[in-house]
C-alpha positions as CSV (number, residue, x, y, z in Angstrom):
1,M,47.6,68.9,-31.5
2,T,50.7,70.5,-32.3
3,L,52.7,72.9,-30.1
4,R,53.6,72.2,-26.7
5,K,51.7,71.8,-23.7
6,R,50.9,68.5,-25.0
7,W,53.9,66.7,-23.8
8,P,52.7,66.9,-20.3
9,A,54.2,65.1,-17.3
10,L,52.9,61.6,-17.1
11,V,49.9,61.0,-15.0
12,L,49.0,59.0,-12.1
13,A,47.4,57.5,-15.0
14,A,50.0,55.0,-15.1
15,G,51.4,56.3,-11.9
16,L,54.3,57.0,-14.2
17,A,55.1,60.5,-13.4
18,G,55.6,63.0,-10.8
19,A,52.8,65.1,-12.3
20,L,50.1,65.4,-14.8
21,L,42.7,64.3,-18.2
22,T,27.1,62.9,-22.5
23,G,25.5,61.1,-24.8
24,C,21.8,62.2,-24.7
25,G,20.4,62.1,-21.2
26,S,18.0,63.9,-19.1
27,N,18.4,67.5,-18.3
28,Q,19.2,68.4,-14.8
29,G,19.5,71.6,-12.8
30,G,19.7,72.8,-9.3
31,S,18.1,69.9,-7.8
32,A,21.1,67.6,-8.4
33,G,24.3,67.6,-6.4
34,T,22.9,66.5,-3.0
35,G,25.8,64.0,-2.0
36,E,28.7,64.6,0.2
37,P,31.4,66.9,-1.0
38,V,34.6,65.3,-2.3
39,V,38.3,66.3,-2.0
40,V,40.6,65.3,-4.8
41,G,44.3,65.4,-4.6
42,M,46.4,66.1,-7.7
43,S,50.0,66.8,-8.3
44,D,49.4,68.7,-11.6
45,D,48.9,72.4,-11.6
46,V,46.0,74.1,-13.3
47,L,47.8,76.6,-15.5
48,A,44.8,78.6,-16.8
49,T,41.1,79.2,-16.0
50,D,40.4,80.9,-19.5
51,P,39.7,78.2,-22.2
52,A,41.3,80.4,-24.8
53,S,44.7,79.8,-23.0
54,G,44.8,76.6,-21.1
55,Y,46.2,73.6,-23.1
56,D,47.4,71.4,-20.4
57,P,45.8,68.4,-18.5
58,G,45.2,70.3,-15.4
59,S,43.5,73.2,-17.1
60,W,41.3,70.9,-19.2
61,L,40.2,69.1,-16.2
62,L,38.8,72.5,-15.0
63,F,37.3,73.3,-18.3
64,N,35.5,69.8,-18.7
65,N,33.7,70.4,-15.4
66,V,33.0,74.2,-15.5
67,F,32.3,74.8,-19.1
68,Q,30.0,73.1,-21.6
69,S,31.1,72.2,-25.3
70,L,28.5,71.6,-28.0
71,L,29.4,67.9,-27.7
72,S,31.0,65.8,-25.1
73,F,32.4,62.2,-24.6
74,P,30.0,59.9,-22.7
75,K,31.8,57.7,-20.0
76,G,33.7,55.0,-21.7
77,A,33.0,56.3,-25.2
78,T,35.4,57.4,-27.9
79,E,32.6,59.1,-30.1
80,P,31.4,62.5,-29.1
81,A,27.6,63.0,-28.3
82,P,25.4,66.2,-27.9
83,E,25.9,68.2,-24.6
84,A,25.1,71.9,-24.9
85,A,23.8,71.0,-28.4
86,R,20.6,69.1,-29.1
87,S,22.0,67.8,-32.3
88,C,25.0,68.3,-34.5
89,G,26.1,66.8,-37.9
90,F,27.7,67.5,-41.2
91,T,25.4,68.8,-43.8
92,N,27.4,67.8,-46.8
93,T,29.3,64.8,-48.0
94,R,32.7,66.5,-48.0
95,S,32.8,67.0,-44.3
96,T,33.3,70.6,-44.5
97,V,30.1,72.2,-43.2
98,Y,29.1,71.3,-39.5
99,R,25.7,72.4,-38.1
100,C,24.7,72.3,-34.4
101,T,21.3,73.1,-32.8
102,L,21.4,74.2,-29.2
103,R,19.3,72.9,-26.3
104,D,16.5,75.2,-25.1
105,G,17.0,77.0,-21.9
106,L,20.7,77.0,-21.6
107,K,22.3,79.5,-19.1
108,F,25.6,80.3,-17.7
109,S,26.2,80.2,-14.0
110,N,25.6,84.0,-13.5
111,G,22.1,83.6,-15.0
112,D,22.9,85.0,-18.5
113,R,21.3,83.2,-21.5
114,L,23.6,80.9,-23.6
115,T,22.9,81.4,-27.3
116,A,24.5,80.8,-30.6
117,T,26.2,84.2,-30.2
118,D,28.3,82.9,-27.4
119,V,29.4,79.8,-29.2
120,K,30.5,81.8,-32.3
121,Y,32.1,84.4,-29.8
122,S,34.0,81.6,-27.9
123,F,35.6,80.2,-31.3
124,D,36.3,83.6,-32.8
125,R,37.8,84.8,-29.5
126,M,40.1,81.7,-29.1
127,M,41.3,82.1,-32.7
128,R,41.7,85.9,-32.5
129,I,43.8,85.6,-29.2
130,N,45.7,82.6,-30.6
131,D,47.6,82.3,-27.4
132,P,50.9,80.2,-27.7
133,A,49.7,78.1,-24.6
134,G,46.1,77.8,-26.1
135,P,44.2,75.5,-28.1
136,A,43.7,77.6,-31.3
137,V,46.4,75.3,-32.8
138,M,43.8,72.5,-33.0
139,F,41.7,74.2,-35.5
140,P,43.7,75.0,-38.7
141,T,40.9,73.8,-40.7
142,L,38.3,76.2,-39.3
143,G,37.2,78.7,-41.7
144,K,34.3,80.7,-40.3
145,V,31.5,80.4,-37.7
146,E,28.0,81.6,-38.6
147,T,24.7,81.9,-36.5
148,P,21.6,81.9,-38.7
149,D,19.6,82.2,-35.6
150,A,19.9,82.1,-31.7
151,H,19.8,78.3,-31.7
152,T,21.9,77.4,-34.6
153,V,25.7,77.5,-35.2
154,V,27.3,76.6,-38.5
155,F,31.0,75.9,-38.9
156,T,32.6,76.1,-42.3
157,L,35.9,74.2,-42.7
158,K,38.6,75.0,-45.2
159,V,39.1,71.4,-46.0
160,P,37.5,68.3,-45.0
161,D,37.9,67.3,-41.4
162,A,35.8,64.5,-40.0
163,T,37.7,64.8,-36.6
164,F,36.2,68.2,-36.1
165,P,33.3,66.9,-33.9
166,S,36.0,65.3,-31.5
167,K,37.8,68.5,-31.3
168,I,35.0,70.7,-30.3
169,A,34.0,67.9,-27.7
170,S,37.3,68.5,-25.9
171,G,38.3,71.4,-23.6
172,A,39.1,73.4,-26.7
173,G,35.4,73.6,-27.4
174,S,34.5,75.3,-24.1
175,I,31.7,78.0,-24.4
176,V,32.2,81.2,-22.6
177,D,29.8,84.0,-21.9
178,H,30.3,86.9,-24.4
179,R,29.4,89.4,-21.8
180,A,32.0,88.1,-19.2
181,Y,35.2,87.5,-21.5
182,P,37.0,90.2,-23.4
183,A,37.2,89.6,-27.1
184,D,41.0,90.3,-27.7
185,R,42.5,89.4,-24.4
186,L,42.7,86.7,-21.8
187,R,40.9,86.9,-18.5
188,T,43.5,86.8,-15.8
189,D,41.5,87.1,-12.6
190,G,41.5,83.4,-11.8
191,K,37.6,83.3,-12.2
192,A,35.4,81.3,-14.6
193,I,31.9,81.7,-15.9
194,G,30.6,78.6,-17.6
195,S,27.4,76.6,-18.1
196,G,28.8,73.2,-17.1
197,P,27.7,71.1,-14.0
198,Y,30.0,73.0,-11.6
199,T,31.1,76.6,-10.8
200,L,34.6,77.7,-9.9
201,D,33.9,79.2,-6.5
202,S,37.6,80.0,-5.6
203,F,41.0,79.4,-7.1
204,G,44.5,79.7,-5.4
205,K,47.9,78.2,-5.1
206,K,46.7,75.4,-2.6
207,Q,43.2,74.5,-3.9
208,A,40.5,75.1,-6.3
209,V,36.8,74.9,-4.9
210,F,34.0,73.8,-7.2
211,G,30.3,74.3,-6.4
212,I,27.1,73.0,-8.0
213,N,25.8,75.1,-11.1
214,A,22.0,75.5,-10.4
215,Q,21.6,76.8,-14.0
216,Y,23.0,73.6,-15.7
217,K,21.2,71.8,-18.4
218,G,22.8,68.8,-19.9
219,T,23.4,65.2,-19.8
220,A,25.6,65.0,-16.5
221,H,23.8,63.8,-13.3
222,V,25.8,65.2,-10.4
223,R,26.3,62.8,-7.5
224,N,28.0,65.0,-5.0
225,S,27.6,68.4,-3.5
226,G,30.9,70.0,-4.7
227,V,34.5,69.2,-5.2
228,T,37.7,70.6,-3.8
229,L,40.7,70.1,-5.9
230,A,43.9,70.1,-3.7
231,F,47.2,70.9,-5.5
232,F,50.4,69.1,-4.5
233,H,52.7,70.8,-7.2
234,G,54.4,67.6,-8.1
235,D,55.1,66.5,-4.6
236,Q,54.4,62.7,-4.8
237,Q,55.2,61.9,-1.2
238,R,53.1,64.8,0.3
239,L,50.2,63.6,-1.9
240,K,50.6,60.0,-0.7
241,Q,50.7,61.1,2.9
242,A,47.5,63.3,2.4
243,L,45.8,60.2,1.1
244,L,46.9,58.1,4.0
245,D,46.0,60.8,6.5
246,N,42.5,61.1,5.0
247,D,43.1,64.5,4.0
248,V,42.0,63.8,0.5
249,D,39.3,61.4,-0.5
250,L,41.2,60.3,-3.7
251,A,44.4,60.9,-5.6
252,Y,44.0,61.2,-9.3
253,R,47.3,62.4,-10.6
254,G,51.0,62.1,-9.5
255,L,51.5,59.0,-7.2
256,A,54.7,57.1,-8.1
257,A,54.3,53.7,-9.7
258,K,56.0,52.1,-6.7
259,D,53.4,53.8,-4.4
260,I,50.6,52.5,-6.5
261,A,52.0,49.1,-6.4
262,D,52.4,49.3,-2.5
263,I,48.9,50.5,-2.0
264,Q,47.5,47.8,-4.2
265,Q,49.2,45.3,-2.0
266,D,47.9,47.0,1.1
267,A,44.3,47.1,-0.4
268,A,44.4,43.4,-1.1
269,S,44.7,42.9,2.6
270,D,42.3,45.8,3.2
271,S,44.6,47.1,6.0
272,K,43.9,50.8,5.3
273,G,40.5,50.9,3.6
274,I,42.0,52.3,0.5
275,D,41.3,50.9,-3.0
276,V,43.1,51.3,-6.4
277,V,40.8,51.9,-9.3
278,E,42.3,51.1,-12.6
279,G,41.0,52.5,-16.0
280,T,42.0,52.6,-19.6
281,S,44.2,55.4,-20.9
282,A,45.4,56.6,-24.3
283,E,48.6,58.3,-22.9
284,V,51.7,57.0,-24.7
285,Q,55.5,57.5,-24.7
286,H,57.9,57.2,-27.5
287,L,61.6,57.4,-28.3
288,V,62.1,60.0,-31.0
289,F,65.0,59.9,-33.6
290,N,66.4,62.9,-35.2
291,M,66.5,61.9,-38.9
292,A,69.1,64.5,-39.5
293,D,71.5,63.3,-36.8
294,P,74.7,61.6,-38.1
295,V,74.1,58.6,-35.9
296,A,70.4,58.2,-35.2
297,G,69.8,59.4,-38.8
298,R,71.0,56.0,-40.0
299,L,68.3,53.5,-40.4
300,A,70.6,50.6,-39.4
301,V,71.1,52.3,-36.0
302,R,67.3,52.9,-35.4
303,K,66.6,49.2,-36.5
304,A,69.2,47.9,-34.0
305,I,67.6,49.9,-31.2
306,A,64.1,48.5,-32.2
307,Y,65.5,45.0,-32.1
308,L,67.1,45.4,-28.7
309,I,64.7,47.3,-26.5
310,D,62.9,45.0,-24.0
311,R,59.7,46.8,-23.1
312,N,58.5,44.2,-20.7
313,A,61.6,44.3,-18.6
314,L,61.6,48.1,-18.7
315,I,58.1,48.5,-17.5
316,N,58.7,45.8,-14.7
317,K,61.8,47.4,-13.5
318,V,60.9,51.1,-13.7
319,Y,57.1,51.3,-13.5
320,D,56.2,48.3,-11.5
321,N,53.9,47.1,-14.3
322,T,51.7,50.2,-14.2
323,A,51.9,50.5,-17.9
324,T,51.7,48.2,-21.0
325,P,54.1,47.6,-23.8
326,L,53.3,49.5,-26.8
327,Y,53.9,48.3,-30.4
328,S,51.8,50.7,-32.3
329,I,51.7,54.5,-33.0
330,I,47.9,54.4,-32.3
331,P,47.4,53.0,-28.8
332,A,45.1,50.1,-28.0
333,G,41.4,51.2,-27.4
334,I,41.7,53.7,-30.4
335,V,40.3,53.0,-34.0
336,G,43.1,51.9,-36.3
337,H,45.5,50.4,-33.5
338,N,47.7,47.5,-34.8
339,T,50.9,45.8,-34.0
340,A,53.2,46.9,-36.7
341,F,56.3,47.2,-34.4
342,F,55.6,43.8,-32.7
343,D,55.2,42.2,-36.1
344,T,58.4,43.8,-37.5
345,Y,60.7,43.7,-34.5
346,G,59.3,41.2,-32.2
347,P,58.3,41.1,-28.6
348,H,61.8,40.3,-27.2
349,P,65.3,41.4,-27.8
350,Q,67.0,40.0,-30.9
351,P,70.7,40.9,-30.7
352,A,71.5,38.8,-33.9
353,R,69.2,40.8,-36.0
354,A,70.4,44.0,-34.5
355,E,74.0,43.1,-35.4
356,E,73.0,42.0,-38.7
357,A,71.2,45.5,-39.4
358,L,74.4,47.2,-38.3
359,R,76.9,45.1,-40.2
360,A,74.8,45.4,-43.4
361,D,75.3,49.2,-43.2
362,G,79.1,48.9,-42.7
363,I,78.9,49.5,-38.9
364,T,81.5,47.3,-37.1
365,G,82.3,49.1,-34.0
366,K,80.2,50.0,-31.0
367,V,77.6,52.8,-31.8
368,K,78.2,55.8,-29.4
369,L,74.8,57.2,-28.4
370,T,73.3,59.5,-25.9
371,L,69.6,59.2,-24.8
372,W,68.2,62.5,-23.7
373,S,65.7,62.8,-20.8
374,T,63.8,65.5,-18.9
375,P,62.2,64.4,-15.7
376,S,61.1,67.9,-14.9
377,R,58.5,67.4,-17.6
378,Y,57.8,63.6,-17.8
379,G,58.4,62.7,-14.1
380,P,61.3,61.4,-12.0
381,A,61.0,57.9,-13.3
382,T,62.0,59.0,-16.9
383,D,65.8,59.2,-16.2
384,Q,65.6,55.8,-14.7
385,E,63.7,54.5,-17.8
386,L,66.3,56.0,-20.3
387,R,69.2,54.7,-18.3
388,T,67.6,51.4,-18.3
389,I,67.2,51.5,-22.2
390,A,70.8,52.6,-22.4
391,D,71.7,49.6,-20.2
392,Q,69.8,47.2,-22.5
393,L,71.5,48.6,-25.6
394,N,75.0,48.1,-24.0
395,A,74.2,44.7,-22.9
396,S,74.2,43.6,-26.5
397,G,77.8,44.6,-27.0
398,L,76.7,46.7,-30.0
399,F,76.3,50.1,-28.2
400,D,78.3,52.4,-26.1
401,A,75.0,54.3,-24.8
402,D,74.5,56.7,-22.0
403,M,71.7,58.9,-20.7
404,K,71.8,62.7,-20.1
405,S,69.1,64.7,-18.3
406,V,68.2,68.4,-18.7
407,A,65.6,70.9,-17.5
408,F,62.6,71.1,-19.8
409,D,63.2,74.5,-21.2
410,Q,66.7,73.6,-22.2
411,Y,65.3,70.3,-23.6
412,Q,62.9,72.1,-25.9
413,R,65.5,74.5,-27.1
414,D,68.0,71.8,-27.9
415,I,65.5,69.5,-29.8
416,K,64.5,72.6,-32.0
417,S,68.2,73.2,-32.6
418,G,68.9,69.6,-33.6
419,K,71.3,68.9,-30.7
420,Y,69.9,65.6,-29.7
421,G,69.8,62.3,-31.7
422,V,67.5,60.4,-29.5
423,Y,65.1,61.8,-27.0
424,V,61.9,60.9,-25.1
425,K,58.4,62.3,-25.7
426,G,55.1,61.6,-24.1
427,W,51.6,62.3,-25.5
428,V,48.3,62.7,-23.8
429,P,45.6,63.0,-26.6
430,D,43.3,65.9,-27.1
431,Y,40.6,63.7,-28.2
432,P,40.4,59.9,-28.7
433,D,40.8,59.7,-32.5
434,P,43.6,58.1,-34.5
435,D,44.2,61.4,-36.1
436,N,45.5,62.8,-32.9
437,F,48.2,60.2,-32.7
438,T,49.4,60.6,-36.3
439,Q,48.8,64.0,-37.8
440,P,50.7,65.9,-35.1
441,F,53.7,63.5,-35.4
442,F,53.9,63.0,-39.2
443,G,51.8,65.8,-40.8
444,A,53.0,69.2,-41.9
445,G,55.1,71.0,-39.3
446,N,55.0,67.9,-36.9
447,V,55.6,68.5,-33.2
448,L,58.5,66.1,-32.8
449,D,61.1,68.4,-34.6
450,N,62.8,65.4,-35.8
451,H,63.0,66.2,-39.5
452,F,60.9,63.3,-40.8
453,E,58.5,63.6,-43.8
454,N,56.9,60.8,-45.9
455,R,54.9,62.0,-48.8
456,T,52.6,59.1,-48.9
457,I,51.4,60.0,-45.3
458,T,51.3,63.7,-45.6
459,K,49.8,63.9,-49.2
460,D,47.7,60.7,-49.3
461,I,47.0,59.1,-46.0
462,I,46.3,62.1,-43.8
463,P,43.9,63.9,-46.3
464,S,42.1,60.6,-47.0
465,T,41.5,59.8,-43.4
466,D,40.6,63.4,-42.4
467,A,37.8,63.3,-44.9
468,R,36.0,60.1,-43.7
469,S,33.3,60.8,-41.1
470,D,32.9,56.9,-40.6
471,R,36.1,56.4,-38.6
472,T,36.0,52.6,-38.9
473,A,36.5,53.2,-42.6
474,T,40.0,54.5,-42.0
475,I,41.4,51.4,-40.3
476,G,43.2,50.2,-43.5
477,D,44.8,53.7,-44.1
478,Y,45.9,53.7,-40.7
479,G,47.3,50.4,-40.8
480,R,49.4,51.4,-43.8
481,L,50.6,54.5,-42.1
482,Q,51.9,52.5,-39.1
483,D,53.6,50.0,-41.3
484,I,55.4,52.9,-43.1
485,V,56.5,54.3,-39.7
486,A,57.6,50.9,-38.5
487,D,59.8,50.7,-41.6
488,D,61.2,54.2,-41.5
489,L,61.5,54.4,-37.8
490,P,61.3,58.2,-37.0
491,I,59.9,57.2,-33.6
492,L,59.7,53.9,-31.5
493,P,56.7,53.4,-29.3
494,V,57.6,52.2,-25.8
495,W,54.6,52.2,-23.5
496,Q,51.0,53.0,-23.2
497,A,49.8,54.2,-19.7
498,K,47.3,52.7,-17.5
499,Q,45.1,55.1,-15.7
500,Y,44.7,54.9,-11.8
501,A,42.9,56.7,-9.2
502,V,43.5,55.7,-5.5
503,V,40.4,56.2,-3.2
504,H,39.1,55.6,0.2
505,G,36.6,52.8,0.5
506,N,33.6,55.3,0.9
507,V,34.3,56.9,-2.6
508,Y,32.3,55.5,-5.6
509,G,32.2,56.1,-9.4
510,V,35.7,56.9,-10.1
511,E,35.9,54.1,-12.6
512,N,33.6,56.3,-14.7
513,C,36.2,58.9,-14.8
514,L,39.2,56.8,-16.2
515,D,38.9,56.2,-20.0
516,P,40.7,57.3,-23.1
517,S,38.9,60.5,-23.5
518,T,40.9,61.9,-20.7
519,V,37.8,63.5,-19.3
520,F,37.8,63.4,-15.5
521,R,34.1,63.7,-14.6
522,F,33.7,65.2,-11.1
523,W,29.9,64.6,-11.4
524,E,30.4,60.8,-11.4
525,I,32.0,60.7,-8.0
526,S,30.0,60.2,-4.8
527,K,31.0,59.7,-1.2
528,D,29.1,58.0,1.8
């Protein structure tokens, strides 16, 4: 994705932040959802209930449970499978025509039939509104949507895009009722009409209440009788206390790393009946270098930083080991992951190599550098992280580095104006494909605003990988891309998040909600 809701505050997924997301199966409807209701605590806000607007983790959590998409990601999978569709596939070898056939008997929660008309309407509406805080930016390749009949939808793409199935399997592919949503403006009443497993019964500042959709037909099997999503608006301590006081059954987003570590120790002794469930995550964080900056724009300076950063010490000190070192642009668990930065700069600090790089470029004095942070967006630990990196650089005797922190709105403006030489960015993927970790950073109009362009990447590798529907066939090209980035150093990967939920002992199934797809599946959670 490209714009900006996609640099969200880091999740409980890694407990790193103060704030921050099948297959063919049996149909199911109103008979499901007979278990106990569940209360989920989250420090993220849900910024939108209309899928044409929301482009943040909290909103997509709502969309993934209230709305259906043609495809969805089965638990633990990185390849999409049919959901509202009975089948989907490219009909030509160029990956430019994508055809889906809908399931029979689909209905929205209000009883309206869901047909191909609603699918076309949903995509046309999203693109027409083109909300700055919405997901339309994900579909630059979409040309037109046609409906040969009530059960068939045909997408024609402007250029080959093998990632299109993954894009429509995300929250961006949510299908709305054409009778209930205006064609040219957002719905702003805080209500939602979808065909997913859940209904949105109420939505307010303190909580959102989800009921069971008796009209649902799809692959999900609901294991509870409803979910209440309690909002804590970034208040980590209040969320932790609510968990300890049994006011919430589980905490999904927003506990501090230290709190998770403490709870893990308590769980080992079973003193409070609370468990920490760990899952995989594709959330990453990078240092970004402004290639036009007089200091960070020098390759020797960037190489020296790459040789000096100690990821293991950083993660241990700041995040209590609730993340893992990242040496790749594409994170572990995603097709195309390699260890280009490990291979080039090593796993441990190498001051001699850093000094050699600087001296070869004629730099003999200490490099004066500021690392820029914004905890209001990426969580309260971000300042400590950047300060720790500055200390690591200064310990080499080669740098005079400091850290400065600003509010996120100012941060965005200053990056666009080129004020910063080195700054931090986090990324939660829209869909678990290597394209989503490369094209937004290194393609045309990259979201980093760091003045980097490599024509081999933009003119050769990205178009080539976009055209290949067999994603394993892209491994070689993505390896080449990561080697180029490791050499040019427009960004430096720092860590990959782990994903956590903290639950009471009578709550089950949360492990099926924590995978690289970022889909938190309410229906998988049950409670005694």
